C-alpha positions as CSV (number, residue, x, y, z in Angstrom):
1,M,-14.9,-23.7,10.0
2,G,-15.7,-25.6,7.0
3,F,-16.9,-23.5,3.4
4,V,-20.5,-23.8,4.1
5,D,-20.6,-22.0,7.4
6,N,-17.4,-19.6,5.5
7,V,-20.4,-18.7,2.9
8,K,-22.8,-17.8,5.2
9,Q,-20.6,-15.5,6.8
10,Y,-19.6,-14.2,4.1
11,F,-23.2,-14.0,2.7
12,A,-25.0,-12.5,6.5
13,L,-21.4,-10.3,6.4
14,G,-22.8,-8.7,2.6
15,L,-26.7,-8.2,3.7
16,G,-25.7,-6.3,6.1
17,A,-23.4,-3.5,4.3
18,T,-25.9,-3.6,1.7
19,A,-28.6,-3.0,4.5
20,G,-26.6,-0.7,5.9
21,Y,-26.4,1.3,2.8
22,M,-30.4,1.1,2.0
23,L,-30.8,2.2,5.6
24,F,-27.8,4.9,5.3
25,M,-29.0,6.5,1.7
26,M,-33.0,6.5,3.1
27,C,-31.9,8.4,6.0
28,A,-30.1,11.1,3.8
29,A,-33.2,10.7,1.3
30,L,-35.3,12.0,4.8
31,F,-32.5,14.3,5.7
32,F,-33.6,16.1,2.2
33,I,-37.3,15.6,1.5
34,L,-37.2,17.2,5.5
35,F,-35.1,20.6,5.1
36,A,-35.5,20.9,1.2
37,G,-38.7,20.6,1.3
38,G,-39.2,22.6,4.1
39,G,-37.2,25.5,2.6
40,W,-39.0,24.9,-0.9
41,M,-42.8,25.4,1.0
42,L,-41.1,28.7,3.0
43,L,-39.5,30.3,-0.6
44,R,-42.9,29.5,-2.0
45,K,-45.4,30.6,0.9
46,Y,-44.1,34.0,2.1
47,N,-43.3,34.7,-2.2
48,K,-44.4,38.8,-2.5
49,K,-47.0,39.5,-4.9
50,K,-47.6,42.5,-7.0
51,P,-50.0,45.0,-7.4
52,D,-51.5,43.2,-10.0
53,G,-51.7,40.0,-8.1
54,K,-49.0,37.6,-9.7
55,Q,-46.3,36.6,-7.9
56,T,-43.0,38.3,-8.0
57,P,-40.0,35.8,-9.5
58,L,-38.1,33.5,-6.3
59,F,-35.0,35.0,-4.8
60,K,-36.2,38.9,-5.9
61,E,-37.3,41.2,-3.1
62,M,-37.4,38.3,-0.8
63,T,-38.7,38.1,2.6
64,G,-37.3,37.8,6.4
65,M,-38.4,34.2,6.0
66,Q,-38.0,33.4,2.6
67,Y,-33.7,34.1,3.6
68,V,-34.8,30.8,5.9
69,G,-36.1,29.3,3.4
70,A,-32.7,29.4,1.4
71,V,-31.1,28.9,3.9
72,L,-32.8,25.2,4.5
73,L,-33.0,24.6,1.5
74,V,-29.0,24.5,1.3
75,I,-28.7,22.9,3.9
76,G,-31.1,19.9,2.8
77,L,-28.7,19.0,-0.4
78,L,-25.2,18.9,1.4
79,P,-25.5,15.7,1.3
80,F,-25.2,15.8,-2.6
81,L,-22.7,18.4,-2.4
82,M,-20.1,15.7,-2.4
83,Y,-21.2,14.4,-6.2
84,L,-21.6,18.3,-7.9
85,I,-17.8,18.5,-6.1
86,Q,-16.6,14.9,-7.3
87,G,-17.9,16.0,-10.8
88,L,-16.1,19.2,-11.2
89,L,-12.9,17.6,-9.9
90,F,-13.0,15.3,-12.7
91,S,-13.4,17.5,-15.3
92,V,-10.6,19.6,-14.3
93,G,-8.1,16.8,-13.3
94,A,-8.8,15.9,-17.1
95,E,-7.9,19.1,-18.3
96,A,-4.9,19.2,-16.6
97,G,-3.7,15.8,-17.7
98,S,-4.4,16.7,-21.1
99,G,-2.8,20.3,-20.6
100,V,0.4,18.2,-19.4
101,F,-0.2,15.8,-22.4
102,D,-0.2,17.6,-24.5
103,S,3.1,19.7,-23.4
104,I,4.7,16.8,-22.9
105,M,4.3,15.5,-26.4
106,G,4.1,18.9,-28.0
107,D,1.6,20.7,-30.2
108,E,1.4,18.1,-33.8
């Protein structure tokens, strides 16, 4: 195999990996839109009205269908939960590292 053939193969592998990642992210976005969007629609549609005709605040006096909507909303947000956990753990790690460094160096 020559140099040009290797470059072609690496280029094809790179394009394939990029296309696979993009397809995965599009599937995750579609999953989010279907589940979280459906849950939000159920939350809004089955929201109770006060006697004066105004809507009650969401998540107050919930109906059974609103509970289903809330569960669907949580399920729709699951693909993005890792970013929340990563952010929290990064902050915890930074605080722990700072605490260890301060305890070693002493308070000056």
